C-alpha positions as CSV (number, residue, x, y, z in Angstrom):
1,X,-56.1,4.7,111.3
2,X,-54.8,3.3,108.0
3,X,-54.4,-0.6,107.8
4,X,-52.9,-2.6,105.1
5,X,-53.7,-6.3,104.7
6,X,-53.9,-9.0,102.1
7,X,-57.3,-10.5,101.3
8,X,-59.5,-12.4,99.1
9,X,-62.9,-11.0,97.8
10,X,-65.8,-13.3,99.0
11,X,-68.6,-11.2,97.6
12,X,-69.5,-7.6,96.8
13,X,-72.9,-5.7,96.8
14,X,-73.8,-2.4,95.4
15,X,-74.2,0.4,97.7
16,X,-75.9,3.7,96.6
17,X,-75.3,4.9,93.1
18,X,-71.5,4.3,92.7
19,X,-70.3,2.5,95.7
20,X,-69.6,-1.1,96.5
21,X,-69.3,-3.1,99.9
22,X,-67.0,-5.9,99.7
23,X,-66.7,-8.8,102.0
24,X,-63.1,-9.7,102.3
25,X,-61.4,-12.7,103.9
26,X,-58.1,-11.3,105.2
27,X,-55.0,-12.9,106.2
28,X,-54.7,-11.7,109.7
29,X,-58.1,-10.3,110.9
30,X,-60.6,-12.8,109.4
31,X,-63.6,-11.7,107.5
32,X,-64.2,-7.9,107.1
33,X,-66.6,-5.7,105.2
34,X,-65.2,-2.7,103.6
35,X,-66.6,0.2,101.5
36,X,-64.9,1.0,98.1
37,X,-66.3,4.5,97.1
38,X,-67.0,4.9,93.4
39,X,-66.1,1.2,92.5
40,X,-69.2,0.9,90.4
41,X,-67.8,3.6,87.9
42,X,-66.2,2.0,84.8
43,X,-63.0,4.2,85.3
44,X,-62.8,3.6,89.0
45,X,-59.3,2.6,90.4
46,X,-61.2,-0.1,92.5
47,X,-63.2,-1.6,89.6
48,X,-60.8,-4.4,88.9
49,X,-59.9,-5.2,92.5
50,X,-63.4,-5.4,93.7
51,X,-64.2,-8.5,91.4
52,X,-65.0,-11.9,93.1
53,X,-62.1,-14.2,93.9
54,X,-59.5,-11.4,93.6
55,X,-56.5,-11.8,95.9
56,X,-55.3,-8.4,96.6
57,X,-53.5,-6.0,99.0
58,X,-55.8,-3.5,100.5
59,X,-55.3,-0.3,102.5
60,X,-58.3,0.9,104.4
61,X,-59.2,3.5,106.9
62,X,-60.6,2.1,110.1
63,X,-62.7,4.6,112.1
64,X,-66.0,4.2,114.0
65,X,-68.0,3.3,111.0
66,X,-67.5,0.8,108.0
67,X,-63.8,0.7,106.9
68,X,-63.2,2.5,103.8
69,X,-60.7,1.4,101.1
70,X,-58.1,3.9,100.1
71,X,-55.9,1.7,98.0
72,X,-56.1,-1.6,96.3
73,X,-53.9,-3.7,94.3
74,X,-54.4,-7.1,92.6
75,X,-51.9,-9.9,93.7
76,X,-53.7,-12.7,91.8
77,X,-56.9,-12.5,89.7
78,X,-57.3,-16.2,88.9
79,X,-57.8,-15.5,85.2
80,X,-59.1,-18.9,84.2
81,X,-62.0,-18.7,86.5
82,X,-63.3,-15.9,84.3
83,X,-63.3,-18.0,81.1
84,X,-64.9,-21.3,82.5
85,X,-68.3,-20.8,84.0
86,X,-68.1,-24.3,85.6
87,X,-64.9,-23.3,87.4
88,X,-66.3,-20.0,88.4
89,X,-69.5,-21.5,89.8
90,X,-67.5,-23.8,92.0
91,X,-65.3,-21.0,93.1
92,X,-68.4,-19.1,94.1
93,X,-69.7,-22.1,95.9
94,X,-66.5,-22.1,98.1
95,X,-66.5,-18.5,98.7
96,X,-70.2,-18.4,99.6
97,X,-69.7,-21.3,102.0
98,X,-66.8,-19.7,103.8
99,X,-68.8,-16.4,104.0
100,X,-71.8,-18.1,105.4
101,X,-69.8,-20.1,108.0
102,X,-67.4,-17.4,109.4
103,X,-67.9,-14.6,111.8
104,X,-66.9,-11.0,111.2
105,X,-63.5,-10.0,112.5
106,X,-62.7,-13.5,113.9
107,X,-59.2,-14.8,112.8
108,X,-59.3,-18.3,111.4
109,X,-55.7,-19.7,111.4
110,X,-55.9,-22.0,108.3
111,X,-58.8,-20.6,106.4
112,X,-57.2,-17.9,104.3
113,X,-54.6,-20.4,103.1
114,X,-57.2,-23.0,102.3
115,X,-59.3,-20.6,100.2
116,X,-56.2,-19.3,98.3
117,X,-54.9,-22.9,97.6
118,X,-58.5,-23.9,96.6
119,X,-58.8,-21.1,94.0
120,X,-55.3,-21.8,92.8
121,X,-56.1,-25.5,92.2
122,X,-59.4,-24.8,90.3
123,X,-57.6,-22.0,88.3
124,X,-54.8,-24.3,87.3
125,X,-57.0,-27.3,86.2
126,X,-57.8,-29.4,89.1
127,X,-61.3,-30.9,89.1
128,X,-63.5,-28.0,90.7
129,X,-66.0,-30.5,92.1
130,X,-63.3,-32.4,94.1
131,X,-61.8,-29.1,95.4
132,X,-65.3,-28.0,96.4
133,X,-65.7,-31.3,98.4
134,X,-62.4,-30.8,100.1
135,X,-63.5,-27.5,101.3
136,X,-66.9,-28.8,102.4
137,X,-65.3,-31.3,104.6
138,X,-62.7,-29.0,106.1
139,X,-65.3,-26.4,106.8
140,X,-67.2,-28.8,109.0
141,X,-64.6,-28.2,111.7
142,X,-65.2,-24.4,111.4
143,X,-69.0,-25.1,111.7
144,X,-68.4,-27.2,114.8
145,X,-69.8,-30.3,113.1
146,X,-66.7,-32.4,112.4
147,X,-67.7,-36.0,111.7
148,X,-66.1,-39.1,113.2
149,X,-63.9,-40.4,110.3
150,X,-61.3,-42.3,112.3
151,X,-63.4,-45.2,113.5
152,X,-67.0,-46.3,114.1
153,X,-69.1,-43.4,115.3
154,X,-71.1,-45.7,117.5
155,X,-68.8,-48.2,119.2
156,X,-65.7,-46.2,118.6
157,X,-63.8,-49.2,117.2
158,X,-60.9,-48.5,114.9
159,X,-60.3,-52.2,114.3
160,X,-63.3,-53.1,112.1
161,X,-63.5,-51.4,108.7
162,X,-66.6,-49.0,108.2
163,X,-69.3,-50.2,105.9
164,X,-71.7,-47.3,106.1
165,X,-71.9,-43.5,106.8
166,X,-74.5,-42.5,109.2
167,X,-76.0,-38.9,109.3
168,X,-77.6,-39.7,112.7
169,X,-74.3,-40.9,114.3
170,X,-72.3,-38.2,112.5
171,X,-69.7,-40.6,111.0
172,X,-68.9,-44.2,109.8
173,X,-70.4,-47.3,111.2
174,X,-68.8,-50.7,111.3
175,X,-70.5,-54.0,110.6
176,X,-71.4,-54.4,114.1
177,X,-73.2,-51.3,114.5
178,X,-74.6,-50.6,111.0
179,X,-78.0,-52.0,112.2
180,X,-78.3,-49.0,114.4
181,X,-79.2,-46.8,111.4
182,X,-81.4,-48.1,108.8
183,X,-80.9,-44.9,106.7
184,X,-77.1,-45.0,106.8
185,X,-75.4,-44.7,103.3
186,X,-73.5,-48.0,102.3
187,X,-69.9,-47.2,101.5
188,X,-67.1,-49.2,100.0
189,X,-63.6,-49.1,101.5
190,X,-62.6,-47.0,98.6
191,X,-65.2,-44.4,99.5
192,X,-64.1,-44.6,103.2
193,X,-60.5,-44.0,101.9
194,X,-61.6,-41.1,99.7
195,X,-63.6,-39.3,102.3
196,X,-60.7,-39.6,104.8
197,X,-58.2,-38.4,102.2
198,X,-60.2,-35.4,101.2
199,X,-60.8,-34.5,104.9
200,X,-57.1,-34.6,105.7
201,X,-55.3,-33.7,102.6
202,X,-53.0,-30.8,102.4
203,X,-53.8,-28.9,99.3
204,X,-50.2,-27.9,98.8
205,X,-49.5,-31.6,98.2
206,X,-52.6,-32.5,96.2
207,X,-51.7,-34.4,93.0
208,X,-53.8,-35.1,90.0
209,X,-57.1,-36.7,91.0
210,X,-59.5,-38.6,88.7
211,X,-62.7,-39.8,90.2
212,X,-65.6,-41.4,88.4
213,X,-68.8,-39.2,87.9
214,X,-71.0,-41.5,90.0
215,X,-68.5,-41.6,92.9
216,X,-68.5,-37.8,92.9
217,X,-72.2,-37.7,92.9
218,X,-72.5,-40.2,95.8
219,X,-69.9,-38.2,97.7
220,X,-71.8,-35.0,97.2
221,X,-75.0,-36.7,98.3
222,X,-73.5,-37.8,101.6
223,X,-71.9,-34.4,102.3
224,X,-75.0,-32.5,101.3
225,X,-77.3,-34.6,103.7
226,X,-74.7,-34.1,106.5
227,X,-74.7,-30.3,106.0
228,X,-78.4,-30.3,105.9
229,X,-78.6,-32.0,109.2
230,X,-75.9,-30.3,111.1
231,X,-75.0,-27.0,109.5
232,X,-78.2,-25.9,107.7
233,X,-76.9,-23.5,105.0
234,X,-78.6,-23.3,101.8
235,X,-76.2,-21.9,99.0
236,X,-77.5,-20.0,95.9
237,X,-74.4,-21.1,94.0
238,X,-75.2,-24.8,94.5
239,X,-78.5,-24.2,92.6
240,X,-76.7,-22.6,89.9
241,X,-74.2,-25.6,89.7
242,X,-77.1,-28.0,89.5
243,X,-78.5,-26.1,86.5
244,X,-75.0,-26.0,84.8
245,X,-74.8,-29.8,85.1
246,X,-77.9,-30.2,82.9
247,X,-76.2,-28.4,80.1
248,X,-73.2,-29.2,78.0
249,X,-70.3,-27.5,79.8
250,X,-68.6,-26.5,76.6
251,X,-71.2,-23.9,76.1
252,X,-69.9,-22.0,79.1
253,X,-66.3,-21.7,78.1
254,X,-65.3,-18.5,76.8
255,X,-62.3,-17.8,74.4
256,X,-59.5,-16.1,76.2
257,X,-59.0,-12.5,74.8
258,X,-55.9,-12.0,72.9
259,X,-53.7,-8.9,73.7
């Protein structure tokens, strides 16, 4: 049976001498693994569409084994991601996170649109780190580890302003409860507002965001600690990002080819 679906390439692996297996987040059927025969050959009609981050239209044959692609067309290739390694690294982080936290053939109502919008935002110049943190926070719901961001995670009060984020209590703590967790991260009201905004923001309505380096680092520290405690995924792309941050980012920007 032939099926046509739109999807975004999350990752590819080589299979045999000339084939590739692609993991695709589809619009209607969730995450799928598909075979692209001959995709490793330079002159293959699948060579371009089997690249990371490509948003394409795929026709594949569904039988008893692994689905096999019979046709693939690029809808969007996110060109700028291929000229800026820092952007590409964060796009890889996002696709790897989604690949790790999703189940095969399980539809996720909002996830395809989230990934597509995230890649578009990075490609068009939005801060890659902030887009990655937005996806981090939104994926916690998929992982079954949604934090309490609307009030105090201990006493449930929504009247008192949070002054700390507790990994142990999975959310903010107010002034009356902060003593319950000596390891809680102190947070300002600005940080509280930022975390809530990034968690709830609609990426279609995201404007220009400028956040200080130290604020982004603190935010990442909190979210990373939360992931370690409740999700337990280790991403290769994060280690690569950490290495990139130690080097001048301009060294990793390529000149766009002229036609």
